[in-house]
C-alpha positions in Angstrom: -0.2 0.3 0.0 3.2 2.1 0.5 3.6 3.1 -3.5 -0.2 3.9 -3.4 -0.2 6.5 -0.8 3.1 7.8 -2.1 1.2 8.4 -5.4 -1.8 10.0 -3.6 0.7 12.5 -1.8 2.6 13.3 -5.0 -1.0 14.2 -6.4 -2.1 16.0 -3.4 1.3 18.2 -3.7 0.7 18.7 -7.1 -2.5 19.8 -6.6 -1.8 22.3 -3.7 1.2 23.9 -5.6 -0.1 24.3 -9.1 -4.4 24.6 -8.4 -5.6 24.8 -4.8 -5.0 28.3 -4.0 -8.3 29.4 -3.5 -9.5 32.5 -1.5 -12.1 32.2 1.0 -14.9 33.6 -1.2 -13.5 30.8 -3.8 -14.1 28.3 -1.1 -17.5 29.7 0.0 -18.7 29.5 -3.7 -19.3 25.9 -3.7 -20.6 25.6 -0.1 -23.9 23.5 -0.1 -22.7 21.6 -3.0 -22.6 17.8 -1.6 -20.2 15.7 -3.2 -19.8 11.8 -3.3 -16.3 11.0 -2.5 -14.8 7.1 -3.4 -12.4 5.5 -0.7 -9.5 6.7 -2.9 -10.5 10.2 -2.5 -11.8 10.1 0.9 -7.9 8.9 1.7 -6.4 11.9 -0.3 -8.6 14.3 1.5 -7.1 13.4 4.7 -3.6 14.1 4.0 -4.7 17.6 2.3 -7.0 16.9 -0.9 -9.0 20.1 -1.4 -12.2 19.0 -2.8 -13.4 22.5 -3.4 -10.5 23.3 -5.1 -10.8 20.3 -7.6 -14.2 21.6 -8.1 -12.7 25.4 -9.3 -10.3 23.5 -11.3 -13.2 21.8 -13.2 -14.9 24.8 -13.7 -12.0 26.9 -14.6 -10.4 24.4 -16.7 -8.8 26.0 -20.1 -6.7 23.0 -21.4 -9.9 21.4 -23.4 -10.5 24.3 -24.9 -6.7 24.8 -25.9 -6.9 21.2 -27.3 -9.4 21.9 -30.0 -7.2 24.7 -30.8 -4.3 23.0 -31.4 -5.8 20.9 -34.2 -5.2 24.4 -36.6 -1.5 24.2 -35.7 -0.7 20.6 -36.2 -1.1 18.3 -39.3 -3.6 15.4 -39.0 -5.2 12.7 -41.2 -9.1 12.8 -40.3 -11.6 10.3 -41.0 -15.2 11.9 -40.8 -18.9 10.0 -40.8 -21.9 12.1 -40.7 -25.5 10.4 -40.9 -28.6 12.2 -41.3 -31.6 10.0 -39.8 -35.1 10.0 -40.8 -38.0 9.7 -38.5 -37.7 6.0 -38.5 -34.0 6.3 -37.3 -33.1 5.3 -41.1 -30.5 6.8 -42.6 -31.6 9.4 -45.2 -28.6 11.3 -46.0 -24.7 10.8 -45.3 -21.3 12.2 -45.8 -17.8 9.6 -45.5 -14.4 11.2 -46.1 -11.1 11.1 -45.4 -9.2 14.3 -44.8 -5.4 15.3 -44.9 -4.5 18.9 -43.1 -1.2 20.3 -43.7 0.5 23.2 -41.7 3.0 25.2 -42.9 3.8 28.1 -40.5 0.4 29.6 -39.6 -1.4 28.5 -42.5 -3.3 25.2 -43.1 -4.9 23.8 -45.7 -7.1 20.4 -46.3 -7.2 17.7 -48.9 -10.4 15.6 -49.2 -10.5 12.0 -50.5 -12.3 9.0 -50.1 -16.1 11.1 -50.0 -19.1 9.2 -50.3 -22.6 10.8 -50.4 -25.7 9.6 -50.0 -29.2 11.0 -50.3 -29.7 14.8 -50.1 -26.9 15.9 -48.1 -25.9 18.7 -50.6 -28.2 21.2 -52.1 -28.1 21.3 -55.6 -25.6 24.3 -55.6 -23.4 22.4 -53.3 -24.0 23.6 -49.9 -24.8 21.4 -46.9 -28.8 20.9 -46.8 -28.4 20.1 -42.9 -27.8 22.1 -40.2 -25.8 19.9 -38.2 -23.2 19.1 -41.2 -23.1 22.9 -41.8 -21.7 23.2 -38.1 -19.8 20.0 -38.2 -18.1 21.3 -41.1 -17.1 24.7 -39.9 -15.8 23.1 -36.9 -13.3 20.5 -38.4 -13.1 21.0 -42.4 -10.8 24.1 -43.8 -11.7 25.3 -47.2 -8.6 27.0 -49.0 -6.1 28.3 -47.0 -6.7 29.4 -43.5 -4.2 31.5 -41.3 -4.4 31.8 -37.4 -3.4 34.9 -35.5 -0.6 35.2 -32.9 -3.0 34.0 -30.2 -3.8 30.8 -32.6 -7.2 32.1 -33.6 -8.9 31.7 -36.9 -11.0 34.6 -38.5 -14.9 33.6 -39.0 -15.4 31.9 -42.0 -19.1 32.7 -41.5 -21.6 35.7 -40.4 -25.4 35.7 -38.9 -26.6 32.8 -37.1 -24.2 30.4 -38.1 -21.1 32.1 -36.6 -23.4 33.1 -32.9 -24.7 29.7 -32.5 -21.0 27.8 -33.5 -19.9 30.5 -30.7 -22.6 29.2 -28.3 -21.7 25.3 -29.1 -18.0 25.9 -28.3 -19.1 27.4 -24.9 -21.0 24.6 -24.4 -18.2 22.3 -24.9 -15.5 24.0 -24.1 -16.7 25.3 -20.3 -19.6 23.4 -19.4 -21.0 24.3 -16.3 -21.3 28.2 -17.1 -23.9 30.2 -18.5 -24.4 31.0 -21.8 -24.7 34.5 -23.1 -27.3 35.0 -26.1 -29.3 31.7 -25.0 -33.0 32.6 -24.0 -34.4 30.0 -21.6 -31.5 27.7 -21.6 -28.5 30.0 -21.2 -28.7 30.0 -17.1 -29.4 26.5 -16.8 -26.6 25.0 -18.0 -24.9 26.8 -15.2 -24.7 23.8 -12.8 -21.9 25.5 -10.3 -24.5 28.1 -9.8 -26.3 27.6 -6.0 -29.8 28.0 -7.8 -29.0 24.7 -10.4 -26.4 23.0 -8.8 -29.7 21.6 -5.8 -30.6 19.2 -8.8 -27.5 17.5 -9.1 -25.9 14.7 -7.7 -21.8 15.4 -7.8 -19.1 12.7 -7.0 -15.2 12.9 -7.6 -13.9 9.3 -8.1 -10.5 7.4 -8.9 -10.6 5.5 -12.2 -8.6 4.3 -15.5 -9.8 5.8 -18.3 -10.5 3.5 -21.5 -6.8 4.0 -22.8 -5.8 3.1 -19.0 -4.5 6.3 -18.1 -5.3 6.9 -13.7 -7.7 9.5 -13.5 -9.7 11.7 -11.0 -13.1 11.8 -12.2 -15.7 14.4 -12.2 -19.5 13.5 -12.6 -22.3 15.5 -12.5 -25.8 13.6 -12.7 -29.2 14.7 -12.7 -30.7 13.8 -9.2 -33.5 10.7 -9.9 -37.1 11.8 -8.9 -37.3 15.6 -9.7 -40.8 17.1 -9.9 -41.9 18.2 -13.3 -41.3 21.7 -12.2 -37.7 21.2 -11.1 -36.8 19.0 -14.0 -37.7 21.8 -16.3 -34.6 23.7 -15.5 -32.4 20.9 -16.0 -30.2 20.7 -19.2 -27.2 18.9 -18.5 -28.4 15.5 -17.8 -24.9 14.2 -17.0 -21.6 15.6 -17.5 -18.5 13.1 -16.5 -14.9 14.3 -17.1 -11.4 12.3 -16.8 -8.6 14.4 -15.3 -5.0 12.9 -15.8 -3.9 12.7 -12.1 -0.5 13.2 -13.2 -1.0 17.0 -14.5 -4.9 17.8 -14.3 -5.4 17.8 -17.8 -8.6 16.7 -19.3 -8.3 13.1 -21.3 -11.8 12.5 -21.7 -15.3 14.4 -21.6 -18.7 13.0 -22.0 -22.0 14.9 -21.8 -25.9 14.4 -22.0 -28.0 17.2 -22.4 -31.7 17.5 -23.1 -34.3 19.9 -22.8 -38.1 20.5 -24.2 -40.7 23.1 -24.4 -43.5 24.0 -26.6 -41.5 26.0 -28.9 -38.5 23.8 -29.5 -36.6 20.8 -27.8 -33.3 18.8 -28.0 -31.3 15.8 -26.9 -28.1 15.4 -27.4 -24.9 12.9 -26.6 -21.4 13.7 -27.0 -18.1 12.2 -26.2 -14.7 13.4 -26.3 -11.4 11.4 -26.3 -8.0 13.2 -26.2 -4.0 11.8 -27.1 -0.9 13.7 -26.8 1.3 14.7 -29.8 4.9 16.7 -29.3 3.2 17.8 -25.6 0.1 19.4 -27.1 -2.9 17.7 -25.9 -5.4 17.3 -29.0 -8.7 15.7 -29.6 -8.3 11.8 -30.8 -12.2 11.3 -31.4 -15.5 13.2 -31.0 -18.7 11.2 -31.1 -22.3 12.8 -31.3 -25.9 11.5 -31.7 -28.5 14.2 -31.1 -32.0 15.2 -32.2 -33.1 18.9 -32.1 -36.3 20.4 -33.4 -36.3 24.4 -33.5 -39.0 26.8 -35.3 -39.3 27.3 -38.4 -37.1 24.4 -39.2 -37.5 20.7 -39.5 -36.5 18.3 -36.9 -32.8 16.9 -37.4 -31.6 14.0 -36.0 -27.9 13.2 -37.0 -25.0 10.8 -35.7 -21.3 11.8 -36.5 -17.9 10.4 -35.8 -14.7 12.6 -36.3 -11.5 10.5 -35.3 -8.3 12.4 -35.5 -4.8 10.6 -35.9 -1.1 11.0 -37.6 -0.2 14.1 -36.0 2.5 15.8 -37.9 4.4 18.9 -36.8 4.0 22.6 -38.9 6.9 23.0 -41.6 
């Protein structure tokens, strides 16, 4: 058991040195939150592991966002598989292709191969016929040459509603648990660390190995069972699970389960993101999505997609 305690002690010291310097106000922010701990976390807590500090790390993490931005500065191969389903869950349109990204300096280009298209995936003018496909392309495909500025940001390739919804989607993915500006009704309901929202959730911190064997601390927020109809109407994030590497507290995986329903619109979305490392960079290796949504003036859209990123190369 000595090596176990040594590992726990080392992790706690790293946490205390790098992440756990909280003010009294920060600590009070999570007062009233009940967090279930497994025996490993309980043991770590006895020798200094600060639960409030770890939760703040979850809320304030930026490594996940940085990982997606890193896709703009490395070369890679990708396999893209997007399927649009009809009311009977049969495939009515699809796109499968392989892409290869080259990066020279701050600029990237992308080549497409092995493309297979079915149904009405594209319009007659060659545009995307489905909103999910358009968002996917906006996030993961590159047309022509695209360059990043000194901060690593790329210029927006679209204006209007798509750009706005893309920004809101990125905020939900990269900063889960924080309110989303400009989204009526739902925007404040995703703020699971807000005292008015956290009461609808069961929280836990456990020690588990990720699917690739990486030892992790796992933070889970899950809707409490048996909520009445009124309280359930205030819930958007049904479940959020984040795996943190024990050695450096980087996110190695995240899983989402989101849903909401009103008379005007509804959605039910499940996402899973797995990370990998290349040249000391954290980078997504797998993104999966299974979701349906229905908004005014548009047909209900149900889609499944899988994005795999591999064979990373450094910029030339």
